[in-house]
C-alpha positions in Angstrom: 121.3 101.5 37.6 123.6 98.5 37.5 124.7 96.3 40.4 128.1 97.7 41.4 128.1 96.4 45.0 130.6 93.7 45.6 129.4 90.4 47.2 131.7 91.1 50.2 130.0 94.5 50.8 126.6 92.9 50.6 127.4 90.2 53.1 128.8 92.8 55.5 125.8 95.1 55.2 123.0 92.6 55.6 124.6 89.4 56.9 124.4 90.2 60.7 120.7 91.1 60.3 120.0 87.6 58.8 121.7 85.6 61.6 118.4 85.1 63.5 116.7 83.9 60.3 119.4 81.3 59.6 119.4 80.2 63.2 115.6 79.7 63.4 115.6 77.9 60.0 118.3 75.6 61.3 116.3 74.9 64.5 113.2 74.1 62.5 115.0 71.6 60.3 116.8 70.0 63.3 113.5 69.5 65.1 111.2 68.8 62.1 113.4 68.3 59.1 112.4 64.6 58.7 108.7 65.4 58.2 108.0 64.8 61.9 105.5 67.7 62.0 102.6 67.7 64.4 99.6 69.8 65.1 101.0 71.5 68.2 101.5 75.0 69.4 105.2 74.3 69.7 105.5 73.2 66.0 103.5 76.3 65.1 105.9 78.6 66.9 109.1 77.0 65.6 107.6 77.1 62.0 106.8 80.8 62.3 110.0 81.9 63.9 112.0 82.3 60.6 109.3 84.6 59.1 109.1 86.6 62.4 112.9 87.1 62.2 112.4 88.4 58.6 109.7 90.8 59.9 112.3 92.2 62.3 114.9 92.3 59.5 112.5 94.5 57.4 111.8 96.7 60.4 115.5 97.2 61.2 116.0 98.6 57.7 113.7 101.5 58.5 110.0 102.0 58.5 107.8 105.0 58.5 104.7 106.3 56.7 106.5 108.3 54.0 106.4 107.3 50.4 110.0 106.3 50.5 109.1 103.3 52.7 106.0 102.4 50.8 107.7 99.3 49.3 109.0 98.2 52.7 105.5 98.6 54.3 103.9 96.4 51.7 106.6 93.7 52.0 106.1 93.9 55.8 102.3 93.4 55.4 103.0 90.4 53.2 105.3 88.9 55.8 102.8 89.4 58.6 100.0 87.7 56.7 102.5 84.9 55.6 103.2 84.3 59.3 99.4 84.0 60.0 99.2 81.6 57.0 102.0 79.5 58.5 100.1 79.2 61.7 96.8 78.3 60.3 98.3 75.7 57.9 99.6 73.8 60.9 96.0 72.5 61.5 94.3 70.9 58.4 90.9 72.2 59.5 92.1 75.8 58.9 93.6 75.1 55.4 91.2 77.5 53.7 92.0 80.2 56.2 95.7 79.6 55.6 95.2 80.0 51.9 93.4 83.3 52.5 96.2 84.6 54.6 98.7 83.8 51.9 96.5 85.2 49.2 96.6 88.6 51.1 100.4 88.2 51.3 100.7 87.6 47.6 98.5 90.6 46.8 100.6 92.8 49.1 103.9 91.6 47.5 102.5 92.2 44.0 101.6 95.8 45.0 105.1 96.3 46.4 106.7 95.1 43.1 104.5 97.5 41.2 103.3 97.7 37.6 106.2 99.3 35.8 107.6 98.1 33.5 104.5 96.2 32.5 106.2 93.5 30.4 103.0 91.9 28.9 104.8 88.9 27.5 106.1 87.9 30.9 102.6 88.2 32.2 101.2 86.0 29.4 103.9 83.5 30.2 102.9 83.3 33.9 99.2 83.2 32.9 99.9 80.2 30.7 101.8 78.4 33.5 99.0 79.2 35.9 96.4 77.9 33.5 98.3 74.6 33.0 98.7 74.2 36.7 95.0 74.8 37.3 94.0 72.3 34.6 96.2 69.7 36.2 94.8 70.3 39.7 91.1 70.9 38.7 90.1 67.2 38.4 91.0 66.7 42.1 89.2 69.8 43.3 85.5 70.1 44.3 83.2 72.7 45.7 84.6 76.0 46.8 88.1 74.8 46.4 87.7 75.1 42.7 87.4 78.8 43.1 89.9 79.2 46.0 92.7 77.5 44.1 91.9 79.4 40.9 92.1 82.7 42.8 95.3 81.8 44.6 97.0 80.7 41.4 96.1 84.0 39.8 97.5 85.9 42.7 100.8 84.1 43.0 101.4 84.1 39.3 100.7 87.8 39.3 103.1 88.3 42.1 105.8 86.3 40.4 105.2 88.2 37.1 105.7 91.6 38.8 108.8 90.5 40.6 110.4 89.1 37.4 109.4 92.2 35.5 111.5 94.4 37.8 114.7 92.8 36.6 116.0 94.3 33.3 119.3 92.8 32.5 119.3 93.9 28.9 119.5 97.7 29.7 121.5 97.4 32.9 118.5 98.6 35.0 118.8 96.0 37.8 120.1 95.7 41.3 120.9 92.7 43.5 117.9 93.5 45.7 115.5 93.3 42.7 117.2 90.0 41.7 116.6 88.7 45.2 112.9 89.5 45.0 112.7 87.8 41.6 114.4 84.6 42.8 112.3 84.7 45.9 109.0 84.9 43.9 110.0 81.9 41.8 110.9 79.9 44.9 107.5 80.8 46.3 105.8 79.4 43.2 107.8 76.2 43.5 106.9 75.8 47.2 103.2 76.3 46.7 103.1 74.1 43.6 104.7 71.3 45.5 102.1 71.7 48.3 99.2 71.7 45.7 100.5 68.6 43.9 101.1 66.7 47.1 97.7 67.6 48.6 95.5 67.3 45.6 97.1 65.0 43.0 99.8 62.6 44.2 102.5 62.3 46.9 105.7 64.2 46.2 108.9 62.6 47.6 110.6 64.7 50.2 107.7 67.2 49.8 108.1 68.6 53.4 111.8 69.4 52.8 111.2 70.9 49.4 108.3 73.0 50.5 110.0 74.4 53.6 113.4 75.0 52.0 111.9 76.9 49.0 109.4 78.7 51.2 112.0 80.1 53.6 114.3 80.9 50.6 111.4 82.7 49.0 110.6 84.8 52.1 114.3 85.7 52.5 114.7 86.8 48.9 111.6 88.9 49.0 112.7 90.4 52.4 116.2 91.2 51.0 114.5 93.3 48.3 113.7 96.0 50.8 117.3 96.9 51.5 117.6 99.5 48.7 113.9 100.3 48.3 114.0 103.9 49.8 116.8 104.7 47.3 114.7 103.2 44.5 111.7 105.3 45.5 113.8 108.4 45.6 115.3 107.7 42.2 111.9 107.0 40.7 110.5 110.3 42.1 113.6 112.2 40.8 113.1 110.7 37.3 109.4 111.7 37.3 110.3 115.3 38.3 113.0 115.7 35.6 
């Protein structure tokens, strides 16, 4: 299936549902865009609002317990645990808990993206990137963080692999929603890599702005991938039956 939907149609169909997301992102950067973050409930709420608006976005595009909304349910679970992760990471004492919440989110996203087509070479590429990142971070890690970071890198690289594997330009089997999920997954890797380098190795200039911009872009891209998901599930079931 090729992408035959015009950009104008796309904007008209999903644009109004994304208005709360863009407004809450703007509020966050107006209030805390200069890295003036603090460990307060108010900061926590403002930080979480964009992801909460994306949770509503996914729900508004339909949700039930049938197999046709299996993809949407898994993306929804990922967003919910991401929101918990956002909240816990506000307070440094809960950093490990925040990583756990995001690890569950990455697992849920990877399950949503699925395992077909497998594309082993893509997986090996992401495995190599993950291994290089871990080797770079490992000298600064100690104790349980050695294992936590290794597990998280494995999960996020797997999530990105599965998102990228869904986009097949060469045989015209792609849609704009799959492309959004692919771009979102890569933005997520950039966001978390910036956090890791800044926390464990060396200060990253403008790290707060880079992290939050790529993070919100990542969650938006992944959320947009649910728009056509019931149709994709129906097509997949039809192809299996034929």
